[in-house]
C-alpha positions, -999 to 999 in steps of 0.1 A, spaced: 0 0 1 15 33 -11 10 66 11 -10 92 2 13 118 -17 5 155 -19 12 177 -48 36 203 -39 34 240 -49 42 255 -82 81 264 -82 105 287 -92 142 285 -87 175 296 -92 194 329 -87 173 361 -89 141 340 -94 117 364 -77 129 393 -100 131 371 -130 95 360 -122 77 392 -110 48 388 -131 39 356 -111 24 379 -83 0 395 -104 -19 365 -108 -31 367 -72 -49 400 -67 -40 435 -60 -36 435 -22 -15 413 -1 1 408 34 37 402 38 42 380 71 79 379 82 99 384 113 118 417 122 150 410 106 154 379 86 139 390 56 154 422 51 193 405 61 187 381 32 175 409 6 144 389 2 117 417 12 134 441 -13 132 418 -41 94 408 -31 83 445 -27 101 454 -60 81 427 -78 49 440 -60 55 474 -69 64 465 -106 26 449 -109 10 479 -91 0 453 -59 -2 474 -26 11 455 5 13 457 43 42 440 62 34 418 93 65 414 109 57 400 144 69 365 138 92 353 162 109 317 166 81 292 177 53 315 167 21 315 191 -13 307 177 -24 342 189 1 359 165 -13 341 135 -48 348 145 -40 385 148 -20 382 115 -56 370 101 -71 396 113 -47 423 98 -51 407 64 -90 409 65 -89 444 76 -64 454 48 -84 434 24 -55 411 13 -61 387 -17 -31 366 -10 -4 361 15 35 362 11 57 346 36 93 356 38 118 338 61 128 307 77 107 278 91 87 302 114 77 328 94 69 302 65 49 282 89 29 312 103 23 327 68 0 293 62 -18 297 95 -23 336 89 -39 326 56 -62 301 73 -70 325 102 -78 353 76 -107 332 57 -119 319 92 -125 349 117 -144 326 139 -111 306 149 -96 310 181 -67 287 193 -87 257 198 -105 264 167 -75 264 147 -63 231 159 -96 214 156 -106 230 123 -123 210 95 -97 201 73 -93 214 47 -104 250 57 -106 279 34 -75 298 30 -60 327 10 -34 317 -15 1 315 0 34 324 -15 65 314 0 102 327 -1 126 306 21 158 323 35 172 291 56 182 259 50 160 241 75 126 234 76 116 228 35 83 247 46 84 259 12 70 225 0 54 209 30 20 210 44 27 216 76 26 246 102 42 243 135 26 266 163 30 272 199 -3 268 217 -9 298 238 -26 280 265 -1 251 270 31 269 257 37 236 240 46 233 204 20 214 178 17 213 143 -14 214 123 -12 202 89 -31 193 55 -40 204 24 -48 238 34 -11 243 46 3 242 16 17 271 -4 3 280 -37 38 290 -49 75 288 -35 105 306 -49 138 291 -43 168 311 -44 197 300 -23 213 336 -23 187 344 5 206 321 27 237 335 26 233 362 53 229 333 79 255 333 103 277 300 114 252 288 140 222 296 123 237 273 93 242 247 119 210 247 134 192 249 100 213 222 85 206 198 115 169 206 114 167 193 75 190 164 81 165 152 110 138 156 86 159 134 60 169 107 84 135 104 103 118 96 71 144 76 56 138 49 84 101 55 84 77 30 78 60 49 53 94 53 32 85 37 0 106 39 -30 92 74 -40 101 93 -6 131 73 -4 146 91 -35 141 123 -20 155 110 13 187 97 -2 194 132 -21 190 152 11 210 131 31 239 137 5 234 169 2 230 179 37 256 158 55 284 171 32 274 207 43 271 194 78 307 176 77 318 209 60 303 231 93 322 206 115 356 204 102 358 243 92 340 258 121 333 285 96 303 298 71 307 274 43 313 289 8 283 295 -16 284 263 -35 282 243 -2 254 267 10 236 260 -25 237 224 -18 225 228 18 195 247 5 188 222 -19 188 194 6 166 210 27 140 212 1 146 173 -10 140 165 27 104 187 27 95 166 -2 104 133 16 87 148 48 51 152 30 48 115 24 70 101 56 61 122 82 88 127 114 99 102 142 101 107 179 134 131 177 111 157 164 84 154 191 106 148 222 127 177 207 101 200 214 106 195 253 140 211 244 129 240 228 99 249 253 119 244 286 155 251 276 152 273 244 172 249 224 171 255 187 149 235 170 173 216 147 197 208 175 164 196 198 161 170 171 194 161 166 200 154 201 180 125 202 195 113 168 220 85 183 193 70 201 171 69 168 198 55 149 206 27 175 167 17 168 170 19 133 201 -2 132 183 -29 153 151 -28 133 168 -31 98 204 -35 96 207 -37 60 187 -6 57 211 12 81 240 2 58 227 14 28 222 48 46 256 49 58 270 45 23 246 80 17 263 96 44 298 85 33 311 80 69 310 54 94 286 49 121 310 63 149 322 93 130 286 100 121 276 102 156 306 121 166 299 150 141 261 150 152 270 149 191 299 179 185 275 203 164 242 195 187 263 196 222 229 195 242 230 190 279 203 198 304 194 201 343 158 187 351 147 163 379 130 130 372 97 146 380 100 175 358 108 150 331 80 127 340 54 156 337 68 167 303 62 132 292 28 130 303 14 147 271 23 114 250 10 88 276 -18 81 252 6 80 223 18 100 198 18 94 158 55 103 154 63 78 180 44 54 159 62 62 127 98 53 145 117 21 138 105 -3 166 80 21 178 84 45 209 62 53 241 62 82 267 84 60 293 111 57 265 108 93 261 115 99 298 147 79 295 156 101 264 154 131 278 174 120 307 203 106 290 210 143 283 218 155 320 
């Protein structure tokens, strides 16, 4: 049985693809809301390119730049309200995973003014949504091509995703030059995030030949860049950064089919409680994930090592060195955090050999 495969957005790629395809924006209306963070879109040059394209087409726009890391549901609800009041015909998201994910939710909230926090998570899927155009500026989430939006629930302050057909962009622009403004640490964390997507998907029980093709491409592209970051401790050259961006897109295409495993879910605790960047929060549990994958399917594990191009011990050394997460927490705290998964979790079920909340407790304790 093959998994359901969603069709991804219309894509424009390559250097200067926004400027060279400015006419594309004209097809979606005369008013738009740009959803972004305070600085990333400006530093990357993406905001200037998008605004110039809009001006060329006589499209008026408003900029909503209140998106922070791990965006709150209340923030996207407010964005939806602003989009309605402005009369936006479409949404443009510019940035890394947080602004892109938030843009999808803003587009949904704009068309569904009745949604509160619970309403967004419990919405009818798919909901009505404004068209969304995405311009990525990091090599991390692959949100440009995925049907997922990860948000922080204001009530619980826990990260939780929404997903489905209403969470896909209509158009995405891939120009790796926008990633060139990232510093070394951001290059590391975003690359680790994309690598986690690729690895977790590769060992998912849903990984048939179609997504495996994308996962293998992603693993090769991303690990080459990750190894460069490890060895040089410097921002890589443009060729490597181009490869990292391409790898993040391949990982996103695989994620559409395979989903994530337990490292992504358990990693949310590290971000919520210790402000660990999402990519490192995921790869903190990658050594354990790989141990389980090796036990479940040794042959596939060795295929994976051939894609990476190093042995198991070197791979773990690199991941641990770049991740470097240590925490202080009591047994009682960890037990409380893990109770949210007592009734199970889809990403636990999607992991090799399965996983449960008791194993999550032990995984978190191992980081002390």
